MARBA-475320 format. One record per atom (N, C-alpha, C): x, y negated, z. Coordinates in steps of 0.1 Angstrom, whole numbers, padded with zeros to 4 digits, always signed. Example, Ala and Ser with C-alpha at 12.3 -4.5 7.8 and 13.67 -1.06 7.14 Angstrom:
BEGIN
+0132+0057+0078+0123+0045+0078+0132+0033+0078+0128+0022+0071+0137+0011+0071+0129+0000+0079
END
This chain:
BEGIN
-1067+2006+0279-1063+2004+0293-1075+2005+0302-1074+2013+0312-1085+2015+0322-1086+2002+0330-1098+1997+0331-1100+1984+0337-1096+1983+0352-1100+1993+0359-1097+1993+0374-1082+1995+0376-1076+2004+0369-1062+2007+0370-1054+1995+0365-1059+1988+0354-1052+1977+0349-1052+1965+0358-1063+1963+0365-1065+1952+0374-1056+1954+0387-1055+1966+0391-1048+1969+0404-1033+1965+0403-1028+1965+0391-1013+1962+0390-1010+1948+0395-1020+1939+0395-1018+1925+0400-1019+1924+0415-1023+1934+0422-1026+1932+0436-1013+1928+0444-1001+1934+0442-0990+1929+0450-0987+1915+0449-0987+1910+0436-0985+1896+0434-0996+1887+0439-1008+1891+0438-1019+1883+0444-1018+1882+0459-1015+1894+0466-1014+1894+0480-1003+1885+0485-0992+1885+0478-0980+1876+0481-0984+1861+0480-0990+1858+0469-0993+1844+0466-1004+1839+0475-1014+1847+0478-1025+1842+0487-1022+1842+0501-1014+1851+0506-1009+1852+0520-1021+1851+0530-1031+1859+0528-1042+1859+0537-1039+1864+0550-1046+1859+0561-1044+1864+0574-1048+1879+0575-1043+1886+0585-1046+1900+0587-1060+1902+0593-1067+1892+0597-1081+1893+0602-1081+1896+0617-1070+1895+0624-1069+1898+0638-1076+1887+0646-1077+1875+0640-1083+1864+0647-1098+1862+0644-1104+1872+0637-1118+1872+0634-1121+1864+0622-1134+1861+0620-1138+1853+0608-1142+1863+0597-1149+1857+0587-1154+1865+0576-1142+1869+0567-1141+1882+0564-1129+1886+0556-1131+1880+0542-1120+1877+0535-1120+1872+0522-1124+1883+0512-1129+1878+0500-1132+1887+0489-1119+1894+0484-1120+1906+0479-1108+1913+0474-1101+1905+0463-1088+1903+0465-1081+1895+0455-1082+1900+0440-1082+1913+0439-1083+1919+0425-1097+1915+0419-1107+1916+0428-1121+1913+0423-1121+1898+0419-1115+1889+0427-1115+1875+0423-1107+1872+0411-1096+1879+0409-1088+1877+0397-1095+1882+0385-1103+1893+0386-1111+1897+0375-1122+1887+0371-1127+1880+0381-1136+1869+0379-1130+1858+0371-1117+1855+0374-1110+1845+0366-1108+1849+0352-1106+1862+0350-1105+1868+0336-1117+1866+0328-1129+1870+0333-1141+1868+0326-1145+1854+0324-1141+1845+0334-1144+1831+0333-1136+1825+0322-1123+1829+0321-1115+1824+0310-1119+1829+0297-1122+1842+0296-1127+1848+0284-1139+1841+0278-1148+1837+0286-1161+1831+0282-1161+1816+0283-1150+1809+0288-1149+1795+0289-1161+1790+0298-1161+1795+0310-1172+1791+0319-1168+1782+0330-1177+1773+0334-1175+1766+0347-1176+1775+0359-1172+1770+0370-1174+1779+0382-1189+1781+0385-1197+1771+0384-1212+1773+0386-1218+1783+0376-1214+1782+0364-1219+1791+0353-1214+1805+0356-1202+1806+0360-1196+1819+0363-1204+1826+0374-1207+1819+0385-1215+1825+0396-1229+1829+0391-1235+1821+0383-1248+1824+0378-1248+1837+0369-1239+1838+0360-1238+1849+0351-1234+1862+0358-1226+1861+0368-1223+1874+0375-1236+1879+0381-1244+1871+0387-1257+1875+0392-1267+1879+0382-1265+1874+0370-1275+1876+0359-1272+1888+0350-1259+1891+0347-1256+1900+0337-1250+1913+0344-1256+1924+0340-1252+1937+0345-1238+1940+0339-1235+1936+0327-1222+1938+0322-1211+1932+0330-1213+1920+0335-1203+1913+0344-1202+1921+0357-1213+1925+0362-1212+1933+0375-1205+1946+0374-1207+1953+0362-1200+1965+0360-1185+1963+0359-1182+1953+0351-1168+1949+0350-1161+1946+0363-1168+1940+0372-1163+1936+0385-1164+1947+0395-1172+1957+0392-1174+1968+0401-1183+1965+0413-1193+1956+0410-1202+1951+0421-1215+1958+0419-1221+1962+0431-1235+1967+0431-1245+1956+0431-1258+1960+0428-1268+1950+0428-1271+1943+0441-1268+1950+0452-1270+1945+0465-1258+1938+0472-1247+1938+0465-1235+1933+0471-1234+1918+0469-1226+1912+0479-1225+1897+0479-1216+1893+0467-1220+1882+0460-1213+1877+0449-1206+1864+0453-1193+1862+0450-1186+1850+0453-1193+1838+0446-1195+1827+0454-1201+1815+0448-1191+1806+0441-1196+1795+0435-1187+1787+0427-1176+1781+0436-1179+1777+0448-1169+1771+0457-1158+1782+0460-1162+1794+0462-1152+1805+0465-1143+1807+0453-1149+1807+0441-1141+1809+0429-1131+1797+0427-1135+1785+0430-1126+1773+0429-1115+1774+0439-1118+1778+0451-1108+1779+0462-1098+1790+0459-1102+1801+0453-1093+1812+0450-1083+1807+0439-1089+1801+0428-1080+1796+0417-1071+1785+0422-1076+1776+0431-1068+1766+0436-1056+1771+0444-1059+1781+0452-1048+1787+0460-1037+1793+0452-1041+1800+0441-1032+1806+0432-1024+1795+0425-1031+1784+0422-1025+1773+0415-1014+1766+0423-1017+1763+0436-1008+1757+0444-0996+1766+0448-0998+1779+0448-0987+1788+0450-0979+1791+0438-0982+1785+0427-0974+1787+0415-0974+1801+0410-0985+1808+0412-0985+1823+0409-0987+1826+0395-0991+1817+0386-0994+1821+0372-0983+1827+0365-0970+1822+0367-0959+1827+0360-0956+1842+0364-0958+1845+0377-0956+1858+0382-0967+1868+0376-0979+1863+0376-0990+1871+0371-0988+1874+0356-0984+1864+0348-0981+1866+0334-0970+1876+0332-0959+1874+0340-0948+1884+0338-0951+1898+0342-0961+1899+0352-0965+1912+0356-0972+1919+0344-0980+1913+0337-0987+1919+0326-0977+1921+0314-0968+1912+0313-0957+1914+0302-0949+1927+0305-0947+1930+0318-0940+1942+0321-0949+1954+0317-0962+1953+0319-0971+1964+0315-0970+1966+0300-0969+1956+0292-0968+1957+0278-0955+1964+0274-0944+1960+0280-0931+1967+0277-0931+1981+0281-0937+1984+0293-0938+1998+0297-0947+2007+0288-0956+2000+0281-0965+2008+0272-0958+2009+0258-0946+2004+0257-0939+2005+0244-0939+1993+0235-0946+1982+0240-0947+1970+0231-0935+1961+0235-0923+1965+0230-0911+1957+0233-0911+1945+0223-0906+1934+0227-0904+1922+0218-0893+1926+0208-0897+1925+0195-0887+1929+0185-0890+1922+0172-0881+1923+0162-0882+1917+0149-0882+1901+0149-0877+1895+0160-0876+1881+0160-0888+1875+0167-0888+1861+0168-0899+1854+0175-0903+1842+0167-0915+1837+0170-0921+1826+0163-0926+1816+0174-0922+1803+0172-0925+1793+0181-0935+1783+0175-0944+1778+0183-0954+1768+0179-0961+1762+0191-0968+1751+0188-0976+1745+0199-0989+1740+0194-0999+1739+0203-1012+1734+0200-1017+1725+0210-1026+1716+0206-1032+1706+0215-1043+1712+0223-1045+1709+0236-1056+1714+0244-1063+1702+0250-1075+1700+0247-1083+1688+0251-1085+1689+0266-1086+1677+0272-1090+1675+0286-1100+1663+0286-1108+1662+0297-1117+1651+0298-1110+1637+0297-1115+1629+0288-1109+1616+0286-1110+1607+0298-1100+1599+0300-1099+1589+0311-1102+1575+0306-1109+1568+0314-1112+1554+0310-1104+1545+0319-1092+1541+0314-1082+1533+0322-1080+1520+0315-1076+1510+0323-1073+1497+0318-1059+1498+0312-1055+1487+0304-1042+1487+0298-1031+1487+0309-1033+1479+0320-1023+1479+0331-1022+1493+0337-1033+1500+0339-1033+1513+0345-1025+1523+0336-1027+1522+0323-1020+1530+0313-1005+1528+0314-1001+1515+0315-0987+1512+0316-0981+1518+0328-0988+1517+0340-0983+1522+0352-0981+1537+0351-0991+1544+0345-0990+1559+0343-0979+1563+0334-0977+1556+0323-0965+1559+0314-0952+1557+0321-0951+1548+0330-0938+1546+0337-0937+1554+0350-0947+1563+0352-0946+1572+0364-0951+1566+0377-0959+1555+0376-0964+1549+0389-0979+1551+0390-0983+1551+0403-0997+1552+0406-1003+1538+0406-1013+1534+0398-1018+1521+0399-1022+1517+0413-1020+1505+0417-1022+1500+0430-1037+1502+0434-1046+1499+0425-1060+1500+0429-1064+1514+0432-1057+1524+0426-1060+1538+0429-1055+1542+0443-1044+1536+0447-1038+1540+0460-1047+1538+0471-1055+1528+0470-1065+1524+0481-1078+1531+0480-1079+1540+0470-1092+1547+0468-1089+1562+0465-1087+1569+0476-1083+1584+0474-1093+1592+0466-1106+1589+0468-1116+1596+0460-1115+1594+0445-1112+1581+0442-1110+1578+0427-1097+1584+0422-1086+1584+0430-1074+1590+0426-1075+1605+0423-1083+1612+0431-1084+1626+0430-1091+1630+0417-1098+1620+0411-1105+1623+0398-1098+1617+0386-1086+1612+0388-1079+1606+0377-1068+1615+0373-1067+1618+0360-1057+1627+0355-1045+1618+0351-1034+1619+0359-1022+1611+0357-1012+1617+0348-1015+1630+0343-1005+1637+0335-1008+1639+0321-1021+1639+0318-1026+1641+0304-1022+1628+0296-1020+1629+0283-1016+1617+0275-1024+1617+0262-1024+1605+0256-1030+1603+0243-1019+1606+0233-1023+1612+0221-1014+1613+0210-1023+1613+0197-1016+1614+0186-1024+1614+0173-1023+1628+0167-1035+1633+0163-1036+1646+0157-1038+1644+0142-1029+1649+0134-1030+1647+0120-1037+1659+0113-1046+1656+0104-1054+1667+0098-1056+1663+0083-1058+1673+0075-1061+1671+0061-1075+1665+0058-1076+1655+0050-1090+1650+0048-1097+1659+0038-1110+1657+0038-1119+1665+0029-1117+1660+0014-1120+1669+0005-1119+1666-0009-1130+1656-0012-1127+1646-0021-1136+1636-0024-1146+1641-0035-1157+1634-0037-1167+1638-0046-1162+1640-0060-1152+1633-0065-1147+1635-0078-1137+1646-0079-1135+1654-0068-1126+1665-0068-1112+1662-0064-1108+1650-0062-1094+1646-0059-1092+1647-0044-1080+1648-0040-1076+1648-0026-1069+1635-0022-1073+1629-0011-1067+1617-0006-1052+1619-0004-1044+1609-0007-1029+1611-0006-1024+1611+0008-1031+1606+0018-1026+1605+0032-1035+1614+0041-1029+1619+0052-1036+1626+0062-1044+1617+0071-1054+1623+0078-1061+1616+0088-1054+1617+0101-1054+1606+0109-1048+1605+0122-1059+1604+0132-1061+1614+0141-1072+1614+0150-1067+1613+0164-1071+1603+0172-1066+1602+0186-1071+1614+0194-1061+1619+0202-1064+1631+0210-1059+1629+0224-1066+1634+0234-1062+1632+0248-1062+1646+0255-1051+1649+0261-1050+1662+0268-1036+1667+0270-1035+1680+0268-1022+1687+0271-1018+1694+0258-1006+1700+0259-1001+1708+0248-0996+1722+0253-1000+1732+0246-0996+1746+0249-0985+1750+0240-0973+1753+0245-0962+1758+0237-0960+1773+0239-0958+1780+0229-0957+1795+0230-0946+1800+0221-0941+1812+0225-0932+1819+0217-0938+1833+0216-0941+1838+0204-0946+1852+0203-0936+1861+0196-0937+1874+0198-0928+1883+0191-0934+1886+0177-0926+1887+0167-0930+1888+0154-0938+1901+0151-0934+1912+0157-0940+1925+0154-0954+1927+0160-0956+1924+0173-0968+1927+0180-0977+1914+0182-0971+1903+0181-0978+1890+0183-0983+1888+0197-0976+1893+0207-0979+1890+0221-0972+1877+0224-0978+1869+0233-0971+1857+0238-0961+1862+0248-0948+1858+0246-0937+1863+0255-0932+1851+0264-0932+1839+0259-0928+1828+0267-0938+1816+0264-0940+1808+0274-0949+1797+0272-0946+1785+0282-0952+1774+0278-0949+1762+0286-0961+1752+0284-0964+1744+0294-0975+1734+0293-0969+1721+0295-0972+1711+0286-0968+1697+0287-0980+1688+0284-0977+1675+0286-0988+1666+0281-0988+1666+0266-0999+1660+0261-1001+1661+0246-0991+1653+0238-0984+1643+0244-0975+1635+0237-0961+1640+0237-0958+1651+0244-0945+1657+0245-0940+1662+0232-0927+1661+0229-0922+1666+0216-0922+1681+0216-0925+1687+0205-0925+1701+0203-0910+1706+0203-0902+1700+0196-0888+1705+0194-0880+1706+0206-0882+1696+0215-0874+1696+0228-0877+1708+0237-0889+1714+0235-0893+1725+0244-0885+1738+0241-0879+1738+0228-0872+1750+0224-0860+1752+0234-0854+1742+0239-0842+1743+0248-0846+1743+0262-0859+1745+0265-0864+1745+0279-0870+1759+0283-0863+1769+0279-0867+1783+0283-0878+1789+0274-0881+1783+0262-0892+1789+0254-0887+1800+0245-0874+1802+0244-0869+1813+0236-0868+1826+0244-0872+1837+0239-0871+1850+0246-0858+1857+0242-0849+1858+0252-0836+1864+0250-0836+1879+0250-0848+1885+0253-0849+1900+0253-0854+1905+0240-0857+1896+0231-0862+1901+0218-0850+1909+0211-0853+1920+0205-0843+1928+0199-0837+1923+0186-0843+1913+0180-0838+1906+0169-0835+1891+0172-0826+1885+0165-0822+1872+0168-0829+1861+0160-0837+1864+0151-0843+1853+0142-0854+1846+0149-0854+1833+0147-0864+1824+0153-0871+1816+0142-0884+1817+0140-0892+1810+0130-0899+1798+0137-0900+1787+0131-0907+1775+0136-0909+1765+0125-0918+1755+0127-0920+1745+0116-0910+1734+0118-0911+1724+0110-0901+1713+0109-0900+1705+0122-0910+1706+0131-0910+1698+0143-0898+1703+0152-0894+1715+0150-0883+1721+0158-0869+1720+0151-0869+1713+0139-0856+1712+0132-0849+1700+0137-0837+1702+0144-0829+1691+0148-0815+1697+0150-0805+1688+0150-0791+1693+0152-0790+1699+0166-0796+1692+0176-0795+1698+0190-0801+1712+0191-0812+1714+0184-0818+1728+0185-0809+1738+0177-0804+1733+0165-0796+1743+0157-0783+1746+0165-0777+1737+0171-0765+1740+0179-0768+1749+0191-0780+1746+0197-0784+1754+0209-0786+1768+0205-0793+1771+0194-0796+1784+0190-0783+1792+0186-0774+1784+0179-0762+1791+0175-0754+1795+0187-0753+1787+0197-0746+1790+0209-0752+1802+0217-0766+1803+0216-0773+1813+0224-0774+1826+0216-0769+1826+0203-0769+1838+0195-0781+1840+0187-0789+1830+0185-0801+1831+0177-0798+1827+0163-0806+1832+0154-0805+1828+0139-0817+1820+0136-0814+1808+0132-0825+1798+0129-0832+1801+0115-0845+1803+0116-0853+1804+0104-0863+1792+0104-0859+1781+0110-0868+1769+0112-0869+1762+0098-0881+1758+0095-0883+1750+0082-0874+1738+0081-0869+1736+0069-0862+1724+0066-0871+1712+0062-0867+1700+0066-0875+1688+0063-0872+1683+0049-0881+1675+0044-0880+1669+0031-0870+1657+0032-0860+1656+0023-0851+1644+0024-0859+1631+0023-0854+1621+0030-0861+1608+0030-0860+1602+0016-0872+1598+0011-0874+1591-0002-0869+1599-0013-0867+1612-0012-0863+1621-0023-0872+1633-0024-0873+1639-0036-0881+1651-0037-0875+1663-0030-0883+1672-0026-0878+1684-0020-0871+1693-0030-0858+1696-0028-0851+1705-0037-0859+1718-0038-0859+1724-0050-0866+1736-0053-0862+1748-0045-0849+1749-0042-0845+1761-0034-0850+1760-0020-0851+1747-0014-0856+1746-0001-0871+1748+0000-0878+1744-0011-0892+1747-0012-0895+1762-0011-0887+1769-0019-0889+1784-0019-0885+1790-0006-0875+1785+0000-0871+1790+0013-0881+1788+0024-0887+1776+0024-0897+1772+0034-0910+1781+0031-0913+1783+0019-0925+1791+0015-0923+1805+0021-0911+1811+0019-0909+1824+0025-0910+1825+0040-0905+1814+0046-0906+1814+0061-0920+1812+0066-0928+1805+0058-0942+1802+0062-0950+1815+0063-0947+1825+0054-0954+1838+0054-0953+1844+0068-0942+1843+0074-0939+1849+0088-0944+1839+0099-0940+1826+0097-0943+1816+0108-0958+1815+0110-0966+1816+0099-0981+1814+0100-0988+1824+0110-0981+1835+0113-0987+1845+0122-0990+1839+0136-0983+1829+0140-0986+1823+0153-0999+1816+0153-1004+1812+0142-1017+1805+0141-1028+1814+0146-1026+1827+0144-1036+1836+0149-1038+1835+0164-1028+1833+0171-1029+1832+0186-1037+1820+0190-1035+1808+0184-1042+1797+0188-1057+1797+0183-1059+1803+0171-1072+1804+0166-1080+1814+0174-1074+1824+0179-1081+1834+0188-1085+1827+0201-1075+1820+0207-1078+1813+0220-1089+1803+0219-1089+1795+0208-1099+1784+0207-1113+1789+0202-1113+1799+0193-1125+1804+0188-1132+1814+0198-1124+1822+0204-1130+1833+0213-1131+1828+0228-1122+1820+0233-1122+1816+0247-1125+1801+0248-1126+1794+0237-1129+1779+0238-1119+1772+0247-1106+1773+0244-1096+1768+0252-1098+1753+0255-1100+1749+0267-1102+1735+0271-1099+1734+0286-1093+1723+0289-1089+1720+0303-1100+1712+0310-1106+1718+0320-1117+1711+0327-1112+1703+0340-1100+1707+0344-1094+1702+0357-1086+1689+0355-1081+1685+0366-1073+1673+0367-1058+1676+0371-1049+1671+0363-1035+1673+0366-1028+1684+0359-1015+1683+0357-1008+1693+0349-1006+1706+0356-1006+1706+0369-1005+1719+0377-1017+1728+0374-1029+1722+0375-1041+1730+0372-1042+1733+0357-1038+1724+0348-1038+1726+0334-1029+1738+0331-1017+1739+0338-1008+1750+0335-1015+1763+0340-1022+1763+0351-1029+1775+0355-1040+1779+0344-1047+1769+0339-1058+1772+0329-1052+1778+0317-1041+1772+0312-1035+1777+0299-1028+1790+0302-1022+1792+0313-1015+1804+0317-1025+1816+0317-1037+1813+0323-1048+1824+0323-1052+1827+0309-1053+1817+0300-1057+1819+0286-1047+1828+0279-1034+1826+0282-1023+1833+0276-1024+1848+0281-1027+1850+0294-1028+1864+0299-1040+1871+0292-1051+1864+0292-1063+1870+0286-1061+1873+0271-1054+1864+0264-1051+1867+0250-1042+1880+0249-1032+1881+0257-1024+1893+0257-1032+1906+0260-1041+1904+0269-1050+1916+0273-1058+1920+0261-1064+1910+0254-1073+1914+0243-1065+1919+0232-1053+1914+0229-1044+1919+0219-1039+1933+0222-1036+1935+0235-1032+1949+0239-1043+1959+0236-1055+1956+0240-1067+1965+0238-1069+1967+0223-1068+1957+0215-1069+1958+0201-1059+1968+0195-1046+1966+0199-1036+1975+0194-1037+1989+0199-1042+1991+0211-1044+2004+0216-1055+2012+0209-1066+2005+0206-1077+2011+0198-1072+2014+0184-1064+2005+0178-1058+2007+0165-1050+2020+0165-1041+2021+0175-1033+2033+0175-1040+2046+0178-1051+2045+0186-1059+2057+0189-1067+2062+0176-1071+2053+0167-1078+2057+0155-1069+2061+0144-1056+2058+0145-1047+2061+0134-1044+2076+0134
END
C-alpha cells in the first residue's frame, strides 16, 4: 500500500469530523488533517505520549519521511496532537475511520469469509485511588459529591474504568507439579472486544467496555459480522449461553462456541474432543491481541470510555494496516 495514497483515503471523513473553518476570518491555518492522522498512526504504533511523539518527529528522519515533512517545516507540538485527537474523539469519528479502511480491505479482495472468531482482552488504564463511598457512587452511576465541587479533580477521575479479576496459570513448582487453582490478579481498566474473520484475521467488528463487562453479552450488541460469507462463529465458553445460542440461530449463524464443563461432573470425552477441534481455529484470535500488546503496547493513558474507545479503535486500525501490509508482501513474494 502506497503510504501517501493510503492516507489520503481518510481525508473526506477527517474533513467532515473536524469541520474546520474555511479561513476567511483569518488566523493561523490548521495542520493538514491527513498529516495529523498519520501522526496518530505512528503514535499508536509506537505507544507514545503526545510529548514523546513531538520529540521523536523532530528527532527521527524516518518519522519525518513517513509524514512527508521537510527539515525546515513546522512540526505539530504535543498540545496540537492532543487537540486533534480530542476533536476526532468528541466527533465520534473512530467508527467512520475504521469502516473506511475496512472498505479498502474489501476493495483489495480481502473479503470476510470462512466464518468469524470472537474474543476479548483486558486493556490497562491508570489506577484510581478512590474511597469506598466513591466506588459505590461510581458503580451506581453517580458522581461523588466531593468531586462535583472540584471540577479540576473530576476531570482527572476515570468514572468508567472498572476493577475485575484476571485469572492466569501459576508457575510450575520446584518439584515439577502444577498448582491446582489459577491465580486471580486484580486488574483495572477497559476491555477490547473484537470479531475477526477466520481466513485473513482482520478485525471486522469491535467494541470497548469497562473491564468488568461480560464478554458473552457483547455478542448480541453488534459484534457479529453479518457480511461474512460463512455462518460459523467460534468463541470460548464465556460466550456460551442460551440467549446467545438463540440469538445466533435467529440471525442465521452456526455456533461453534466451546461447551462448558458440567457442574461437579467430568467433561464427557466427546465434548472434550469437540472443544479441542474448535480451539485449533479459535486460538487464531490470540494473535491479534498478542500483536497489539507486544508491538504497540496497548494501554489507555486517557480518562473516560469515550477516549478509551478512540485509543482502542486506533489500535485496531493500526493492526489491520500492519496485517494488510504483511499479506500484501506475502502475496508479492508468492
